[in-house]
mmCIF file as gemmi writes it, N, C-alpha and C atoms, coordinates in Angstrom:
data_model
loop_
_atom_site.group_PDB
_atom_site.id
_atom_site.type_symbol
_atom_site.label_atom_id
_atom_site.label_alt_id
_atom_site.label_comp_id
_atom_site.label_asym_id
_atom_site.label_entity_id
_atom_site.label_seq_id
_atom_site.pdbx_PDB_ins_code
_atom_site.Cartn_x
_atom_site.Cartn_y
_atom_site.Cartn_z
_atom_site.occupancy
_atom_site.B_iso_or_equiv
_atom_site.pdbx_formal_charge
_atom_site.auth_seq_id
_atom_site.auth_asym_id
_atom_site.pdbx_PDB_model_num
ATOM 1 N N . UNK Axp A 1 ? -2.368 37.145 11.163 1 0 ? 1 A 1
ATOM 2 C CA . UNK Axp A 1 ? -1.555 36.466 11.892 1 0 ? 1 A 1
ATOM 3 C C . UNK Axp A 1 ? -1.987 35.025 11.968 1 0 ? 1 A 1
ATOM 4 N N . UNK Axp A 2 ? -3.028 35.057 12.342 1 0 ? 2 A 1
ATOM 5 C CA . UNK Axp A 2 ? -4.202 33.667 12.53 1 0 ? 2 A 1
ATOM 6 C C . UNK Axp A 2 ? -4.344 32.913 11.819 1 0 ? 2 A 1
ATOM 7 N N . UNK Axp A 3 ? -4.832 34.54 10.793 1 0 ? 3 A 1
ATOM 8 C CA . UNK Axp A 3 ? -4.548 33.499 9.206 1 0 ? 3 A 1
ATOM 9 C C . UNK Axp A 3 ? -4.167 32.313 8.801 1 0 ? 3 A 1
ATOM 10 N N . UNK Axp A 4 ? -2.271 32.731 9.125 1 0 ? 4 A 1
ATOM 11 C CA . UNK Axp A 4 ? -1.487 32.536 8.387 1 0 ? 4 A 1
ATOM 12 C C . UNK Axp A 4 ? -1.193 30.843 9.505 1 0 ? 4 A 1
ATOM 13 N N . UNK Axp A 5 ? -0.859 31.27 10.616 1 0 ? 5 A 1
ATOM 14 C CA . UNK Axp A 5 ? -0.928 30.029 11.273 1 0 ? 5 A 1
ATOM 15 C C . UNK Axp A 5 ? -2.315 28.896 11.196 1 0 ? 5 A 1
ATOM 16 N N . UNK Axp A 6 ? -3.708 29.208 11.264 1 0 ? 6 A 1
ATOM 17 C CA . UNK Axp A 6 ? -4.626 28.482 10.365 1 0 ? 6 A 1
ATOM 18 C C . UNK Axp A 6 ? -4.405 27.707 9.17 1 0 ? 6 A 1
ATOM 19 N N . UNK Axp A 7 ? -4.041 28.282 7.955 1 0 ? 7 A 1
ATOM 20 C CA . UNK Axp A 7 ? -3.136 27.895 7.028 1 0 ? 7 A 1
ATOM 21 C C . UNK Axp A 7 ? -2.164 26.848 7.359 1 0 ? 7 A 1
ATOM 22 N N . UNK Axp A 8 ? -1.294 26.821 8.079 1 0 ? 8 A 1
ATOM 23 C CA . UNK Axp A 8 ? -0.576 26.454 8.183 1 0 ? 8 A 1
ATOM 24 C C . UNK Axp A 8 ? -0.517 24.743 9.48 1 0 ? 8 A 1
ATOM 25 N N . UNK Axp A 9 ? -1.247 24.8 9.824 1 0 ? 9 A 1
ATOM 26 C CA . UNK Axp A 9 ? -2.055 24.05 10.441 1 0 ? 9 A 1
ATOM 27 C C . UNK Axp A 9 ? -2.886 23.101 9.654 1 0 ? 9 A 1
ATOM 28 N N . UNK Axp A 10 ? -4.007 23.631 9.082 1 0 ? 10 A 1
ATOM 29 C CA . UNK Axp A 10 ? -4.075 23.265 7.748 1 0 ? 10 A 1
ATOM 30 C C . UNK Axp A 10 ? -3.498 22.705 6.641 1 0 ? 10 A 1
ATOM 31 N N . UNK Axp A 11 ? -2.005 22.897 6.641 1 0 ? 11 A 1
ATOM 32 C CA . UNK Axp A 11 ? -1.225 22.265 5.551 1 0 ? 11 A 1
ATOM 33 C C . UNK Axp A 11 ? -0.681 21.367 6.109 1 0 ? 11 A 1
ATOM 34 N N . UNK Axp A 12 ? -0.794 21.316 7.788 1 0 ? 12 A 1
ATOM 35 C CA . UNK Axp A 12 ? 0.37 20.707 8.649 1 0 ? 12 A 1
ATOM 36 C C . UNK Axp A 12 ? -0.768 18.737 8.471 1 0 ? 12 A 1
ATOM 37 N N . UNK Axp A 13 ? -2.218 19.408 8.322 1 0 ? 13 A 1
ATOM 38 C CA . UNK Axp A 13 ? -3.039 18.127 8.723 1 0 ? 13 A 1
ATOM 39 C C . UNK Axp A 13 ? -3.156 17.266 7.491 1 0 ? 13 A 1
ATOM 40 N N . UNK Axp A 14 ? -2.736 18.214 6.289 1 0 ? 14 A 1
ATOM 41 C CA . UNK Axp A 14 ? -3.546 17.841 5.111 1 0 ? 14 A 1
ATOM 42 C C . UNK Axp A 14 ? -1.364 17.055 4.925 1 0 ? 14 A 1
ATOM 43 N N . UNK Axp A 15 ? -0.238 17.451 4.918 1 0 ? 15 A 1
ATOM 44 C CA . UNK Axp A 15 ? 0.59 16.807 4.789 1 0 ? 15 A 1
ATOM 45 C C . UNK Axp A 15 ? 0.756 15.055 5.084 1 0 ? 15 A 1
ATOM 46 N N . UNK Axp A 16 ? -0.023 15.15 6.615 1 0 ? 16 A 1
ATOM 47 C CA . UNK Axp A 16 ? 0.234 14.541 7.475 1 0 ? 16 A 1
ATOM 48 C C . UNK Axp A 16 ? -0.907 12.469 7.759 1 0 ? 16 A 1
ATOM 49 N N . UNK Axp A 17 ? -2.106 13.879 6.72 1 0 ? 17 A 1
ATOM 50 C CA . UNK Axp A 17 ? -2.961 12.479 5.816 1 0 ? 17 A 1
ATOM 51 C C . UNK Axp A 17 ? -2.071 11.851 5.081 1 0 ? 17 A 1
ATOM 52 N N . UNK Axp A 18 ? -1.483 12.923 3.975 1 0 ? 18 A 1
ATOM 53 C CA . UNK Axp A 18 ? -0.665 11.526 3.168 1 0 ? 18 A 1
ATOM 54 C C . UNK Axp A 18 ? 0.034 10.784 3.078 1 0 ? 18 A 1
ATOM 55 N N . UNK Axp A 19 ? 1.262 11.556 4.353 1 0 ? 19 A 1
ATOM 56 C CA . UNK Axp A 19 ? 1.641 10.493 4.828 1 0 ? 19 A 1
ATOM 57 C C . UNK Axp A 19 ? 1.206 9.589 5.086 1 0 ? 19 A 1
ATOM 58 N N . UNK Axp A 20 ? 0.287 9.077 6.209 1 0 ? 20 A 1
ATOM 59 C CA . UNK Axp A 20 ? -0.474 8.412 6.176 1 0 ? 20 A 1
ATOM 60 C C . UNK Axp A 20 ? -1.406 7.016 5.447 1 0 ? 20 A 1
ATOM 61 N N . UNK Axp A 21 ? -1.516 8.167 4.161 1 0 ? 21 A 1
ATOM 62 C CA . UNK Axp A 21 ? -1.797 7.139 3.151 1 0 ? 21 A 1
ATOM 63 C C . UNK Axp A 21 ? -1.371 6.703 3.268 1 0 ? 21 A 1
ATOM 64 N N . UNK Axp A 22 ? 0.19 7.2 2.379 1 0 ? 22 A 1
ATOM 65 C CA . UNK Axp A 22 ? 1.029 5.974 1.392 1 0 ? 22 A 1
ATOM 66 C C . UNK Axp A 22 ? 1.381 4.989 3.077 1 0 ? 22 A 1
ATOM 67 N N . UNK Axp A 23 ? 1.935 5.722 3.64 1 0 ? 23 A 1
ATOM 68 C CA . UNK Axp A 23 ? 1.869 4.309 4.449 1 0 ? 23 A 1
ATOM 69 C C . UNK Axp A 23 ? 1.071 3.138 3.923 1 0 ? 23 A 1
ATOM 70 N N . UNK Axp A 24 ? -0.22 3.262 4.307 1 0 ? 24 A 1
ATOM 71 C CA . UNK Axp A 24 ? -1.254 2.219 4.192 1 0 ? 24 A 1
ATOM 72 C C . UNK Axp A 24 ? -1.135 1.856 2.592 1 0 ? 24 A 1
ATOM 73 N N . UNK Axp A 25 ? -0.908 2.553 1.788 1 0 ? 25 A 1
ATOM 74 C CA . UNK Axp A 25 ? -1.041 2.129 -0.031 1 0 ? 25 A 1
ATOM 75 C C . UNK Axp A 25 ? 0.088 1.815 0.336 1 0 ? 25 A 1
ATOM 76 N N . UNK Axp A 26 ? 1.758 1.426 0.477 1 0 ? 26 A 1
ATOM 77 C CA . UNK Axp A 26 ? 2.901 0.089 0.482 1 0 ? 26 A 1
ATOM 78 C C . UNK Axp A 26 ? 2.856 -0.218 1.421 1 0 ? 26 A 1
ATOM 79 N N . UNK Axp A 27 ? 1.937 -0.345 2.395 1 0 ? 27 A 1
ATOM 80 C CA . UNK Axp A 27 ? 1.736 -2.065 3.01 1 0 ? 27 A 1
ATOM 81 C C . UNK Axp A 27 ? 0.386 -2.627 2.251 1 0 ? 27 A 1
ATOM 82 N N . UNK Axp A 28 ? -0.42 -1.921 1.743 1 0 ? 28 A 1
ATOM 83 C CA . UNK Axp A 28 ? -1.668 -2.962 1.41 1 0 ? 28 A 1
ATOM 84 C C . UNK Axp A 28 ? -0.727 -3.624 -0.728 1 0 ? 28 A 1
ATOM 85 N N . UNK Axp A 29 ? -0.064 -2.304 -1.656 1 0 ? 29 A 1
ATOM 86 C CA . UNK Axp A 29 ? 0.935 -2.986 -2.511 1 0 ? 29 A 1
ATOM 87 C C . UNK Axp A 29 ? 1.688 -4.392 -1.819 1 0 ? 29 A 1
ATOM 88 N N . UNK Axp A 30 ? 1.875 -4.168 -0.534 1 0 ? 30 A 1
ATOM 89 C CA . UNK Axp A 30 ? 3.217 -5.748 -0.765 1 0 ? 30 A 1
ATOM 90 C C . UNK Axp A 30 ? 3.018 -6.226 -0.096 1 0 ? 30 A 1
ATOM 91 N N . UNK Axp A 31 ? 1.589 -5.923 0.189 1 0 ? 31 A 1
ATOM 92 C CA . UNK Axp A 31 ? 0.697 -7.313 0.535 1 0 ? 31 A 1
ATOM 93 C C . UNK Axp A 31 ? -0.195 -8.538 -0.801 1 0 ? 31 A 1
ATOM 94 N N . UNK Axp A 32 ? -0.802 -7.204 -1.297 1 0 ? 32 A 1
ATOM 95 C CA . UNK Axp A 32 ? -1.21 -7.377 -2.523 1 0 ? 32 A 1
ATOM 96 C C . UNK Axp A 32 ? -0.221 -8.804 -3.413 1 0 ? 32 A 1
ATOM 97 N N . UNK Axp A 33 ? 0.758 -7.341 -3.67 1 0 ? 33 A 1
ATOM 98 C CA . UNK Axp A 33 ? 1.827 -8.679 -4.134 1 0 ? 33 A 1
ATOM 99 C C . UNK Axp A 33 ? 2.258 -10.003 -3.996 1 0 ? 33 A 1
ATOM 100 N N . UNK Axp A 34 ? 2.598 -10.013 -2.584 1 0 ? 34 A 1
ATOM 101 C CA . UNK Axp A 34 ? 3.442 -11.261 -1.968 1 0 ? 34 A 1
ATOM 102 C C . UNK Axp A 34 ? 2.054 -11.997 -2.087 1 0 ? 34 A 1
ATOM 103 N N . UNK Axp A 35 ? 0.64 -11.847 -2.039 1 0 ? 35 A 1
ATOM 104 C CA . UNK Axp A 35 ? -0.58 -12.558 -1.811 1 0 ? 35 A 1
ATOM 105 C C . UNK Axp A 35 ? -0.637 -13.413 -4.005 1 0 ? 35 A 1
ATOM 106 N N . UNK Axp A 36 ? -0.351 -12.251 -4.71 1 0 ? 36 A 1
ATOM 107 C CA . UNK Axp A 36 ? -0.16 -12.8 -5.992 1 0 ? 36 A 1
ATOM 108 C C . UNK Axp A 36 ? 1.418 -13.348 -6.108 1 0 ? 36 A 1
ATOM 109 N N . UNK Axp A 37 ? 1.858 -13.305 -6.442 1 0 ? 37 A 1
ATOM 110 C CA . UNK Axp A 37 ? 3.552 -14.144 -5.883 1 0 ? 37 A 1
ATOM 111 C C . UNK Axp A 37 ? 3.621 -15.362 -4.976 1 0 ? 37 A 1
ATOM 112 N N . UNK Axp A 38 ? 2.106 -15.705 -4.251 1 0 ? 38 A 1
ATOM 113 C CA . UNK Axp A 38 ? 1.885 -17.245 -3.676 1 0 ? 38 A 1
ATOM 114 C C . UNK Axp A 38 ? 1.164 -17.641 -4.114 1 0 ? 38 A 1
ATOM 115 N N . UNK Axp A 39 ? -0.481 -16.714 -4.835 1 0 ? 39 A 1
ATOM 116 C CA . UNK Axp A 39 ? -0.684 -17.822 -5.454 1 0 ? 39 A 1
ATOM 117 C C . UNK Axp A 39 ? -0.588 -18.091 -6.718 1 0 ? 39 A 1
ATOM 118 N N . UNK Axp A 40 ? 0.355 -17.122 -7.561 1 0 ? 40 A 1
ATOM 119 C CA . UNK Axp A 40 ? 1.249 -17.903 -8.725 1 0 ? 40 A 1
ATOM 120 C C . UNK Axp A 40 ? 1.099 -19.225 -8.769 1 0 ? 40 A 1
ATOM 121 N N . UNK Axp A 41 ? 2.893 -19.072 -7.428 1 0 ? 41 A 1
ATOM 122 C CA . UNK Axp A 41 ? 3.876 -20.467 -7.199 1 0 ? 41 A 1
ATOM 123 C C . UNK Axp A 41 ? 2.811 -21.503 -6.813 1 0 ? 41 A 1
ATOM 124 N N . UNK Axp A 42 ? 1.468 -20.942 -6.643 1 0 ? 42 A 1
ATOM 125 C CA . UNK Axp A 42 ? 0.902 -22.426 -5.625 1 0 ? 42 A 1
ATOM 126 C C . UNK Axp A 42 ? -0.522 -22.846 -7.841 1 0 ? 42 A 1
ATOM 127 N N . UNK Axp A 43 ? -0.324 -21.929 -8.791 1 0 ? 43 A 1
ATOM 128 C CA . UNK Axp A 43 ? -0.572 -22.557 -10.381 1 0 ? 43 A 1
ATOM 129 C C . UNK Axp A 43 ? 0.123 -23.144 -10.275 1 0 ? 43 A 1
ATOM 130 N N . UNK Axp A 44 ? 1.569 -22.351 -10.663 1 0 ? 44 A 1
ATOM 131 C CA . UNK Axp A 44 ? 2.61 -22.976 -11.353 1 0 ? 44 A 1
ATOM 132 C C . UNK Axp A 44 ? 3.525 -24.927 -10.791 1 0 ? 44 A 1
ATOM 133 N N . UNK Axp A 45 ? 3.159 -24.935 -9.598 1 0 ? 45 A 1
ATOM 134 C CA . UNK Axp A 45 ? 2.898 -25.964 -8.655 1 0 ? 45 A 1
ATOM 135 C C . UNK Axp A 45 ? 2.173 -26.962 -9.359 1 0 ? 45 A 1
ATOM 136 N N . UNK Axp A 46 ? 0.772 -26.868 -8.969 1 0 ? 46 A 1
ATOM 137 C CA . UNK Axp A 46 ? -0.391 -27.487 -9.739 1 0 ? 46 A 1
ATOM 138 C C . UNK Axp A 46 ? 0.097 -28.079 -10.762 1 0 ? 46 A 1
ATOM 139 N N . UNK Axp A 47 ? 0.819 -27.106 -12.032 1 0 ? 47 A 1
ATOM 140 C CA . UNK Axp A 47 ? 0.589 -27.052 -13.171 1 0 ? 47 A 1
ATOM 141 C C . UNK Axp A 47 ? 1.654 -28.59 -13.614 1 0 ? 47 A 1
ATOM 142 N N . UNK Axp A 48 ? 2.925 -28.351 -12.459 1 0 ? 48 A 1
ATOM 143 C CA . UNK Axp A 48 ? 3.872 -29.333 -12.907 1 0 ? 48 A 1
ATOM 144 C C . UNK Axp A 48 ? 3.373 -30.823 -12.325 1 0 ? 48 A 1
ATOM 145 N N . UNK Axp A 49 ? 2.479 -30.788 -11.166 1 0 ? 49 A 1
ATOM 146 C CA . UNK Axp A 49 ? 1.808 -31.84 -10.415 1 0 ? 49 A 1
ATOM 147 C C . UNK Axp A 49 ? 1.184 -32.566 -11.762 1 0 ? 49 A 1
ATOM 148 N N . UNK Axp A 50 ? 0.264 -31.498 -12.672 1 0 ? 50 A 1
ATOM 149 C CA . UNK Axp A 50 ? -0.482 -32.344 -13.347 1 0 ? 50 A 1
ATOM 150 C C . UNK Axp A 50 ? 0.607 -32.987 -14.843 1 0 ? 50 A 1
ATOM 151 N N . UNK Axp A 51 ? 1.489 -32.017 -14.858 1 0 ? 51 A 1
ATOM 152 C CA . UNK Axp A 51 ? 2.024 -32.656 -15.939 1 0 ? 51 A 1
ATOM 153 C C . UNK Axp A 51 ? 2.639 -33.698 -16.047 1 0 ? 51 A 1
ATOM 154 N N . UNK Axp A 52 ? 2.93 -34.304 -14.602 1 0 ? 52 A 1
ATOM 155 C CA . UNK Axp A 52 ? 3.183 -35.436 -13.755 1 0 ? 52 A 1
ATOM 156 C C . UNK Axp A 52 ? 3.185 -37.041 -14.024 1 0 ? 52 A 1
């Protein structure tokens, strides 16, 4: 019984860690995509300004 409970607790800890990693990676992806979008907008505006 103790072995089963130990395995269950280890699985729970791993699942919790994976949830945390998923949240952090989602946050990082959102931040990086927003930053890329802003920098691309800036580059497009710079190109438009140089054309005029």
